[in-house]
N, C-alpha and C positions, 0 to 999 in steps of 0.2 A: 752315834754311828759316823763317820767319817765318809764323805764319797772317796770312789773306788778311783784310784787313780795310777797310771803306770811306775811312779817311782814310788807309793804308798806298796802296790802290787808285789814289785819287784824285790825291796829291804825285803819286806815279810817272807817274801817265797827263798831269798838268799840266806835268810837266818833261818829260817825251818830247816832245809835241806843241808845247812853247812852244820848245822846244829846235832843234826838224824847221823851225818857221815863222819866229824871230823874227831870226835872226842876221841874214840878209841886210840887215836895217833896225838893224844893232847898237846904236846909240847915236847920241845929237845929237855925241859925242866923234868916233867915227872912221866914219859912214855919212852918205853925203850925204840931200839930200831925196828920198825915192822917189817915183811917181806912179804911177795907177793904168796896170795891165795889164805891168806890169816883171815878167819874169818871171827863173824858173834853172831852169836842168834837170842833171842829173847821171847817170850811167849806168857801172854795169861788170858784167862778164860774168867767166864762171869755167866751163872747158871741159877733160875731159880725156875720153882713150880709148885705154885701157890694155887689151893683153892679154898672155899671157907671153912671145912671140914679140919682139914690138915694145917691151916695156917697157925703160928704160933702163937698164943697166948698176949704178947706185947703187942702184935700186929692187930691183931683183932680188937683189942680194944682200944687202941687209938682209931682206929677207921670208925667202928661203932659208934664211939665218943662223935667223930666228926660228923657224919652221917648223921646221927640221933639229934643236933643242933639244929636237922633243916626239917626236922620232924618226922622223918622217913625211916624205916625200917628195912635192913640190908637182909633179902631172901636169896642173893647169890653172886659170889664174888670168884672170880678166875684170874691169874696173871701167871704168863711164863714169858724168860727170858733165856735167851742161848745167843750170845758175844764172846768174840775171840779176836784178839791179835796178835800178830805173830810180825817180829820183823828179821832179816838179816842183814849182817854188813861183810863186805869183803873188799881185801884190800888186791886190785887189779894189776896193779905196776908200781914198783919204788924205781924212780930216776933218782939223779944224783941230788935234784934239789925239790922235788915235786912228789906228791901222791896222787895216785889214781885210784880212787875208792868208789865202790860202788852199793848202792842200798835198794832194799825193795821191803815195801812194809805193807799188809793187808788187813783192814776192819771189814768184821761180819757182825752182824744185828740182828736176828729175827725176836719178834716179840707176837704177843697175843694176849690180850685181855676182855673180860666181861663182867658188866655188873650190872644187876637189876635189883630196884630198893622201892616199897612203895608205903603211902602212906597220907594222911590227909592233907589235902594241899589245896592252897586258892582257887575259887572258881575262875576261869578267864571272862573277864569285865572291868568294867570302869569304876572304880570305889569314889565318893567323896565324903570324908568322914568329918563329923565334929569332935575336930580336938578334944572341946571343952566336955564331950559329952562319954568320951570313949577315954580319955585318960585325966588322972585325977593330977601328975606331976609330968607332964609332958617335956621327952629330954629326945631330939631328933634320934637320939644313938640308940634309943627303945625301937626304932623300925628296924633296926637287925634280926632283934629276935622276941619281936612281940606274937601274943594270941590271937592270930586272925578271928577267930570265932568272938576273943571277948571285945573286940571292938568294931564287928557288924560285918564284917565279910565270911562271905559263904564259902563253904570247904566241900569236897567231896574226895573221894579217895581214888589215884591216880597211881600209875605206874612209869617209874622213870627206868629207863635202860640204856646202857651203852655196850657197843662194841668196839675193841679197836684191834689193830694189827700192825707190824711193819716188818718189811724185808730191806735190808740195807746193809750194802757193799764197798770197800773202797779202796781202788789198790793204785801205790804211788810208790814209782821207780825214779830210781836220779841215777848220774854219775856225775860227780865234780873232781876236779884237778883242782890241788891246791898246793900254796907254795909250804914247803915241807915245816919249817922252824916258825912261820908265822902262822901257818891256819887262812893266810889270807886267800880268797877265791879267785880263781883265775879264769875257771869256765864252769858252768854246769850244763845238764841235761833234764828235765825232771817231766817224767809223763804221770798222769792224773788219769783215773777208770773209775767215775764213779755211777751208781743205780741204785736208785730206792721205788718201794711200791709201799706208800702208806696211804691207810683207810680210817675213817671215825663216823661211827655211824650213831646216831643217839637218838631218842625219842622221848616226847613228853618233858624236856630240857625247860625248865619256868623262866620266866622274862619279868620281873615285875620292877615297872618303874612307878618312881614316889617322888613326891612334891609338895611342900612343905608351903601353904596360901598365909601370908602374916596380913594383919588388919593395919590400914592405912592411919597414920597419926606420928606423933613426936617421939615414940616408946612402940616401934612395931609388934604385936600380939601374934603368935601363929595361933590361926581360927578354925583352918583346916588340912586333911591331910589328902592330896588325891593321889590313886593307888591306878595303877594300869597293868592288869595281868594278863598276860599270852604264855603259851605255850609252842615251843619250835622244835622239829624234828631236824636233824642235820645226818647228811649224805655226802661227807668230806672223800673225796679222793688225790691222792697226788703222787703223781709220775715222774721221775727223773732218770735221764741217762745222759752222762757227760762223759765226754774224752779229748782231754787235753795234752799239748806239749809245749815243751818252752826250750830253748838252747839261747846261752846266756854267754856272751863273754865279755870280760870285765879288762878295762886299759887304764890304770894300773890295777891289781888285784884288789879285791874289794876285802879290808881289814877290820871286820866287823869284831873281831877279837882283837886285844893284843896283850901276849902271854910274854913272863908269867904277870899273872893279874893278881892285882889288890882291889880294896875296897874304896876308892877316890881318885883312881884314875881315869885321866881321861883322854880323849884323843880326838881325832878328826878322820872322817872318811873324804876322801876327794878322787871317785873314780868315774868313769864312763863306762856307760853298759850297751852293747849290741843286743839287740833282739829279735829272735827269728821262731817261729813257732806256728801252731794252730789249733782251733778247739771248735768241738762241734757237739750239739745236745741242746736238751731242753728241760724246763722245769713247765708241767703243768698240774693247776690244781682245779677242781669243778666244785659246785656246790658251797662255796663260800658265802656267808650271810651278802649281802649287798651292801651294807655298810662296812664290814670289814675288806671287801675288795677294793670299794671307791678309797680307803685310808691308805690302803697300799702303794695304790697308782696313783696318790695325791701328789699335786705340781711340786708340793716340799718334801715330797720321798726321793728316799734315795733309790727307788725302783724307777720313777719316772724322771730320775736326773741319769741314770744308768741308761736311758734310751727305750724303757720299757714303759707301755699305755696297758696292756692287758695278756693273760696268759691267753696260749703258753707263751713264758721264755723261752726264745729261740736264742742261740748261742752261735749258729752258723754265720749269722752275719749281723754283727755287734759292733757299735760303738761306743766309748766313755773315755772324754777327754781326749788322750794322745792313745789311745790303745782303741785300733780299727781291726774289725777280723771281716773279710770279705770272702764268703762261700769257704770258709772253714780254715781261712788260710791269714794267719798276723801279719799284719803290714810291718816290715823291718821299723823298727824302733830305736832308734839311737838316743838316748838321755844321760845326763850329767846326775851322778848322788853324792851329793856333800851334805853331811851330818856329820853333830857331835856326840861321842860317845861317852855316856860316864859310867863309871862302875859304881852303883848306888848302895848297895850291900850286899852280904852276906851269911847265910845262914849254914847250919850242920845236920846236915839230915842222915840218918844214919852210916854218921863215922865220916859223909864225904860233905866238902865244901861246896855249897852253891853259890854261884855269884847272878845278883841282878845286876842288869845292863838297862841304859836307855839310849834311846838315839833320839836326836831332838833336830828336824829339817825343816825348813818352809813352815816354821809353826804349827807343824805334825809334831807327833810323839808314837814311839813303838818302844815297849817294854819288852824283853826276853832275857833269857838267862844261862848260864852256861855250868854245866858239869860235867866231869870226867868218867860220865857211866852211858849205860846204854840206855836208852826212851823206856820208860814204863809206863802206858797208858792208862790204864787201869789203877793201879797204885794211889791211895791218895793220897799219899805225901806229894804223890808228881802234883797234883792239881792243888795241895798248900804250897808248894813251893812258888807255883802262879799266885797266889795269894786266893784261893778259892775255898771257901768254907764247905768243905767236902768231908761226909763221913767215913770213916777208918770203917773201910770194904770188909776186912777179916773181922771186925768187931760185928758187922752184921749178920753173922753168919747165924744168933740166934733167931734172926727173922727168916731164915730158910734160904739165905743165898751163900752160893757154892763161889767161892774165889778163890783162884790156884794162881800161882807165880812157877809158870815152869822152868826148870834147868833144863833148856833146851840146846843142842849143838847148832852149829849154823847148819847143818845139812838136814836136821830135824825141822829148824824154821823153816826153810827153804820146803820141804815137803807140803808142813802146814800150809805154806799159802797158796800151793797149787793146788789144794783144799780148795781154798777162801774164792782164788779165780772161776773156779767150777762153778761154785757159787753164784760167783759175780755174774758170770755170764747167762745162769739161769734168770736171777733176776732182771736182769738188762733186759731179755730177752719180754718179760712179764711189764717191763715197765712202758715197751714199744708196741706190743699187743702184742706180740707174737708168739702167746700161752692162751693153753685155756684153764689156765691156773686162775683162779676165785683172787679178787682184789686182799691185799690186807693193810693199816693202822694208821691215825693219824694223834691220838693223845699220846702215843711214843713218838709222838713228835718233839716231846720235851726230852726222853730219852735219847732218839737222834741227835738233837743238837746238843746236848752235855760231849756226846762221843766224839762228835766231831771237830768241836770244839776244844777236847783234849788232844785231838790229833793235829789239831792245825796251830795251835801253840805254844804246846810241851815239850820241850828240848831235854826229857830226864834220861838220862845212859846209863846202864849196867853193864860192863864187862864182862863176857863169859869166857 
């Protein structure tokens, strides 16, 4: 993961916002003349409600096999997910040589899960096992699936439990002024509001450390196997609330696209950006294991290089390279953007052409895509376009996952966004401790990360 720099952040932000709002006016080649108040909307939802009793047989078999390999029997399992994404795009003004576009997108995710399993587990203790006595033909890979009792390790019946939950909301809005024929960005305003409350509680999670001792001599022979068995409890909570805004003026306009476009095309970006804005917020995580937290803030890590040495991460006063925020306000930044862009490939997805592009600058590399359709965050084809190995969500219906690609008008999408904004305010209060609601989810961080990543890097669009 590269260090956060103003240039990288700016270029990725410009690509994201332009890709979100530019495509319905794609170019003079493949788009008609649009008028003020033209608008498009898109929406997707995902929902599932799993209990062990009503879980599909395919899912039961897979989970049982996984749990059984650890010597445990699953007693209880439940997982629920409710996620929604809506975006709306409107043409605010059409000038002789400019489009003024505005867009807003909103994402919500609520997840809850619990699991309880029990079985014979090794007693917490240090063990020194003679390999000659315990194994006929020792192979280090045997350690992963060995019979503890057979090699002299004491066992006892233990119960392992996990409870997870998450509330997440992201609201992104923006206005962009573009040259009509080239889609080069003249200026943009971007706002971001995000809030999350995530928790992970677990009991009796085994931690087994093993080490093989070898004999001295010309040909070392494994003689002893050392085991250190312990059990850990976790009570991890994450709270985050971020409110940011940015205004960027490009001179000359930022040409991250060149239309019409063909594979193999290349061109240069040479622009100066003047950036103003601000950011306030925090990310706080409590209950992490000491070694995990130490690694996060290691001097070679990205958090340390960004100026953070411990939680909470506070963004009101923040400095990273040439990005400086004081009391929530970004010091004006003027930076040159010089990059070489290449159209590296094309694919056809659902009868649309998707272009893959790469921008190289100062030894850094940004990959992005172009397509003449509105963003579909939850659609598996979107993830595939970016090279992600994602399952087809519609095919997961057999597992009880309900995926809907809504056919919504811009007004309907705007109404759904208002509903998610209300949900965001609730999560924001919980993150800031302004509510009596109980804390919620950490294993769901995996799900949250995937969805956030999809929002941040996927630029697919479907014109409605």
